[in-house]
C-alpha positions as CSV (number, residue, x, y, z in Angstrom):
1,X,-2.8,-15.6,22.4
2,X,-4.6,-12.4,23.6
3,X,-8.2,-12.5,22.2
4,X,-9.6,-9.0,21.6
5,X,-13.1,-7.6,20.9
6,X,-12.9,-4.2,19.3
7,X,-15.9,-1.8,19.7
8,X,-15.9,1.1,17.2
9,X,-14.6,1.2,13.6
10,X,-13.8,4.8,13.0
11,X,-10.2,6.1,12.4
12,X,-8.8,4.7,15.6
13,X,-10.7,1.4,15.4
14,X,-9.2,0.8,11.9
15,X,-5.7,1.7,13.3
16,X,-6.2,-0.8,16.2
17,X,-7.3,-3.5,13.8
18,X,-4.1,-3.0,11.7
19,X,-1.8,-3.1,14.7
20,X,-3.5,-6.2,16.0
21,X,-3.1,-7.9,12.6
22,X,0.7,-7.3,12.8
23,X,1.0,-9.1,16.2
24,X,1.8,-12.8,16.5
25,X,0.3,-13.0,20.0
26,X,-3.0,-11.2,19.5
27,X,-6.2,-12.1,17.7
28,X,-9.1,-9.8,16.8
29,X,-12.1,-12.0,17.6
30,X,-14.7,-9.5,16.4
31,X,-15.5,-5.9,15.6
32,X,-18.6,-4.4,17.0
33,X,-19.9,-1.4,15.0
34,X,-22.8,-0.2,12.9
35,X,-20.7,-0.6,9.8
36,X,-20.3,-4.3,10.7
37,X,-24.0,-4.7,11.5
38,X,-22.9,-6.2,14.8
39,X,-23.8,-5.3,18.4
40,X,-21.8,-6.5,21.4
41,X,-24.5,-9.0,22.4
42,X,-24.1,-10.7,19.0
43,X,-20.6,-11.7,20.0
44,X,-20.0,-14.8,22.1
45,X,-17.3,-14.8,24.7
46,X,-14.7,-15.9,25.5
47,X,-12.1,-13.3,24.8
48,X,-9.6,-11.6,27.0
49,X,-10.3,-7.8,26.7
50,X,-12.7,-5.3,25.1
51,X,-11.1,-2.3,23.5
52,X,-13.6,0.6,23.0
53,X,-13.0,3.3,20.5
54,X,-16.8,3.9,19.8
55,X,-19.1,6.5,21.2
56,X,-20.0,7.5,24.8
57,X,-23.6,6.0,24.6
58,X,-22.1,2.5,23.8
59,X,-20.9,2.3,27.4
60,X,-24.4,1.1,28.6
61,X,-24.3,-2.1,26.5
62,X,-20.5,-2.6,26.9
63,X,-20.7,-2.3,30.7
64,X,-23.5,-4.8,30.9
65,X,-21.6,-7.2,28.7
66,X,-18.2,-6.8,30.3
67,X,-19.8,-7.2,33.8
68,X,-21.8,-10.3,32.7
69,X,-18.6,-12.1,31.4
70,X,-16.1,-10.4,33.8
71,X,-14.0,-9.1,30.8
72,X,-11.5,-6.3,31.3
73,X,-12.1,-3.0,29.4
74,X,-9.8,-0.5,27.7
75,X,-11.9,2.7,27.2
76,X,-10.5,5.3,24.8
77,X,-13.7,7.3,24.3
78,X,-14.2,10.9,25.1
79,X,-17.3,12.9,25.8
80,X,-18.8,10.7,28.6
81,X,-21.5,12.5,30.6
82,X,-21.7,12.3,34.4
83,X,-24.0,9.3,34.4
84,X,-21.7,7.4,32.1
85,X,-18.7,8.3,34.2
86,X,-20.5,6.9,37.2
87,X,-21.2,3.6,35.4
88,X,-17.5,3.4,34.6
89,X,-16.5,4.1,38.2
90,X,-18.8,1.4,39.5
91,X,-17.7,-1.0,36.9
92,X,-14.0,-0.5,37.8
93,X,-14.8,-1.7,41.3
94,X,-15.7,-5.1,39.9
95,X,-13.5,-5.7,36.8
96,X,-10.3,-4.2,35.5
97,X,-10.9,-0.9,33.6
98,X,-8.3,1.3,31.9
99,X,-9.7,4.6,30.8
100,X,-7.8,7.4,29.0
101,X,-9.0,10.4,27.0
102,X,-5.9,10.0,24.9
103,X,-3.4,7.2,24.7
104,X,-0.5,9.0,22.9
105,X,3.0,9.5,24.2
106,X,2.8,13.1,23.0
107,X,-0.1,13.9,25.3
108,X,1.7,12.3,28.3
109,X,4.7,14.4,27.6
110,X,2.5,17.5,27.2
111,X,0.9,16.8,30.6
112,X,4.3,16.7,32.2
113,X,5.3,20.0,30.5
114,X,2.1,21.6,31.7
115,X,2.8,20.5,35.3
116,X,6.3,22.0,35.0
117,X,5.0,25.2,33.5
118,X,2.4,25.6,36.3
119,X,5.2,26.2,38.8
120,X,5.5,29.7,37.3
121,X,3.0,32.6,37.3
122,X,1.0,33.2,34.2
123,X,-1.8,35.8,33.6
124,X,-3.3,34.1,30.6
125,X,-3.5,30.5,29.5
126,X,-5.7,29.1,26.7
127,X,-6.0,25.8,24.8
128,X,-6.5,25.4,21.1
129,X,-7.3,22.0,19.7
130,X,-7.9,20.8,16.1
131,X,-9.3,17.5,15.0
132,X,-10.8,16.0,11.8
133,X,-14.2,17.2,10.8
134,X,-15.9,13.9,11.7
135,X,-15.0,14.1,15.4
136,X,-18.2,14.5,17.3
137,X,-17.2,16.0,20.6
138,X,-15.9,19.6,20.9
139,X,-13.9,20.3,22.9
140,X,-12.2,16.9,22.9
141,X,-11.8,14.9,26.0
142,X,-8.0,15.5,25.7
143,X,-8.5,19.2,25.7
144,X,-10.7,19.0,28.7
145,X,-8.2,16.8,30.5
146,X,-5.4,19.3,29.8
147,X,-7.6,22.1,31.1
148,X,-8.3,20.2,34.3
149,X,-4.5,20.1,34.9
150,X,-4.5,23.9,34.8
151,X,-7.9,25.3,35.7
152,X,-11.2,23.9,34.5
153,X,-12.4,27.4,33.5
154,X,-9.7,28.3,31.0
155,X,-10.9,28.9,27.4
156,X,-10.7,26.0,24.9
157,X,-10.9,26.8,21.2
158,X,-12.0,23.9,19.1
159,X,-11.5,23.5,15.3
160,X,-12.9,20.6,13.2
161,X,-11.1,20.7,9.9
162,X,-10.3,18.1,7.1
163,X,-8.7,14.9,8.5
164,X,-6.4,16.3,11.1
165,X,-5.6,13.5,13.6
166,X,-5.4,15.8,16.6
167,X,-3.4,18.8,17.6
168,X,-3.4,20.4,21.0
169,X,-1.7,23.7,21.9
170,X,-1.5,25.2,25.3
171,X,-0.5,28.9,25.3
172,X,0.9,30.5,28.4
173,X,1.3,34.3,28.5
């Protein structure tokens, strides 16, 4: 039985909770979030993995906790600053860390398509991304990762509307 600690209880946290509940070989040990009035240090190990869908500033406590108990991390948070990225890099030298700006198959396919398209000459490339109006970072980590595949300086247009899960468009002209 894989025992999981979930950090963050926004849209994705709730989806992860629902998926875990459907699995026979997984158990959600605890949810750490302000809405649950629980911090990571309130949870007693052991469990097998921490899945983080919270906010960038949570990495400080999560990193200390994961390091103290040698618990692997899955980090699916965007918007880390340079200091936070350095903490993650150093942590990954000591415990298993999987970090992705976006875990969807669609973005993996999109990255492959971008790499293929980049074999050709384009005068103008721009990214447009739309997310729900509660998303805190703009541009999203996914949009930034897509831009890095092309050229970090390409324009990114960010829209925050309604409850759009996430749409990313890369336009080549």
